[in-house]
C-alpha positions in Angstrom: -6.9 25.8 17.5 -6.3 22.8 15.2 -5.4 19.5 16.7 -2.7 17.8 14.6 -0.7 14.6 14.6 1.2 12.5 12.1 2.2 8.9 12.1 4.5 6.9 9.8 3.9 3.2 9.5 5.4 0.4 7.5 3.3 -0.7 4.5 3.1 -3.7 2.2 4.1 -3.6 -1.4 1.4 -3.6 -4.0 1.0 -6.0 -7.0 3.0 -3.7 -9.2 6.2 -4.4 -7.3 5.9 -8.2 -7.9 4.9 -7.7 -11.6 7.9 -5.4 -12.2 10.3 -7.8 -10.5 8.9 -10.7 -12.7 9.3 -8.6 -15.8 12.9 -7.9 -15.0 13.6 -11.5 -14.4 11.9 -12.5 -17.6 13.9 -10.0 -19.6 17.1 -11.3 -18.1 16.2 -14.9 -18.9 15.2 -14.0 -22.4 18.5 -12.1 -23.0 20.5 -15.1 -21.7 18.4 -17.4 -24.0 19.1 -15.2 -27.0 22.8 -15.1 -26.1 23.1 -18.9 -25.8 21.2 -19.4 -29.0 23.5 -16.9 -30.8 26.7 -18.6 -29.4 25.4 -22.1 -30.4 24.4 -21.0 -33.9 27.6 -18.9 -34.4 25.7 -15.7 -35.4 25.9 -12.1 -34.2 22.4 -12.4 -32.6 24.2 -13.1 -29.3 25.1 -9.4 -29.1 21.4 -8.4 -29.4 20.8 -10.0 -26.0 23.2 -7.6 -24.2 20.9 -4.5 -24.3 18.0 -6.7 -23.2 20.1 -8.0 -20.3 21.0 -4.5 -19.2 17.3 -3.5 -19.4 16.3 -6.6 -17.4 18.9 -5.9 -14.7 17.7 -2.2 -14.5 14.1 -3.2 -14.2 14.9 -5.8 -11.5 16.9 -3.4 -9.4 14.2 -0.7 -9.9 11.5 -3.1 -8.6 13.5 -3.5 -5.3 12.6 0.1 -4.5 8.9 -0.7 -5.0 9.1 -3.2 -2.1 10.0 -0.4 0.4 6.6 1.1 1.2 5.5 3.3 4.1 2.2 5.0 4.8 2.0 8.4 6.5 -1.2 9.5 8.3 -1.6 13.2 8.8 -4.6 13.7 11.1 -6.0 17.2 11.5 -9.1 17.6 13.7 -10.1 14.1 12.8 -9.6 14.4 9.0 -7.1 11.8 7.9 -4.8 12.2 4.9 -3.1 8.9 3.9 0.1 9.2 1.8 2.0 6.3 0.3 5.8 6.7 0.4 7.9 4.5 -1.9 11.6 4.0 -1.2 11.6 7.2 0.9 11.7 9.1 -2.4 8.3 9.3 -3.8 5.3 10.5 -1.8 1.7 10.5 -3.1 -1.6 11.2 -1.3 -3.7 8.1 -1.8 -6.8 8.9 0.4 -8.4 11.8 2.2 -11.0 10.8 4.8 -13.1 13.6 6.4 -14.0 13.2 10.0 -17.7 14.0 9.4 -17.9 11.2 6.8 -16.7 8.5 9.2 -19.7 6.6 10.4 -17.9 4.3 12.8 -14.4 3.5 13.9 -13.7 0.2 15.7 -10.7 -2.1 16.4 -10.0 -4.8 13.9 -9.8 -7.3 16.8 -13.6 -7.3 17.2 -15.2 -10.3 15.5 -17.9 -8.2 13.9 -15.4 -5.8 12.4 -13.1 -8.6 11.2 -16.2 -10.2 9.6 -17.0 -6.9 7.8 -13.5 -6.7 6.4 -13.5 -10.3 5.2 -16.8 -10.0 3.5 -16.3 -7.5 0.7 -19.4 -8.2 -1.4 -20.8 -4.6 -1.3 -17.8 -3.0 0.4 -14.4 -1.8 -0.7 -11.5 -2.4 1.7 -8.4 -0.3 1.7 -5.5 -1.6 3.8 -3.0 1.1 4.8 -0.9 -1.0 7.1 1.9 -3.6 7.1 -0.8 -6.2 6.5 -0.1 -8.5 9.4 -3.4 -7.8 11.1 -2.1 -6.3 14.3 -3.8 -3.9 16.7 -5.4 -1.9 13.8 -8.5 0.2 13.6 -11.1 0.3 10.8 -12.8 3.5 9.7 -16.2 3.1 8.0 -17.2 5.6 5.4 -20.0 5.7 2.8 -19.0 7.1 -0.6 -21.6 7.3 -3.4 -23.6 4.4 -2.1 -20.5 2.2 -1.6 -19.3 1.5 1.9 -15.5 1.9 2.2 -13.5 0.4 5.0 -10.0 1.8 5.8 -7.7 -0.3 7.9 -5.3 2.0 9.8 -2.5 1.5 12.2 -3.3 4.0 14.9 -1.8 4.2 18.3 -0.7 6.7 20.9 -1.4 10.4 20.1 -3.1 9.6 16.8 -5.5 7.1 18.4 -6.3 9.5 21.2 -7.1 12.3 18.8 -9.5 10.1 16.8 -11.2 9.0 20.1 -11.7 12.6 21.1 -13.0 13.7 17.7 -15.3 10.7 17.0 -16.7 10.3 20.5 -20.0 8.6 19.5 -18.7 6.9 16.4 -15.7 5.3 18.1 -16.2 1.8 19.4 -14.0 0.1 22.0 
């Protein structure tokens, strides 16, 4: 019988959210600048700023959705599927971690683990949390010669399932 649990956690927005918001603001400012120039010069160019202003407002409001991020962990027999959910509308699987590939799982609160996360010279770190460095756990996996560290927000049933599956690889 398969052991299964799922967990939904708050996430942090990626750089695309901030870039999209900045693009929307720049479009709005550019449209206002064109409109002011057109009014001052008395030409019809002021009307050209209207579609750009509408586009800028649309892009700015669209970017607000990108700031609402959640991560869903589906854990089946220790295999972890991480999905990114944006604005409760769009869901995309961003990572699948197999239990047999996890070399170690340890709490982020340990100094050695925190040191591993901060030193990323030969490691890739993936943060699937709210980013405030709470009571998180780090899963270590080696992919094609590169060590990958996954920061996960596990607690309750999901944490117990990982402890049961990764008996020897789970550190306290």
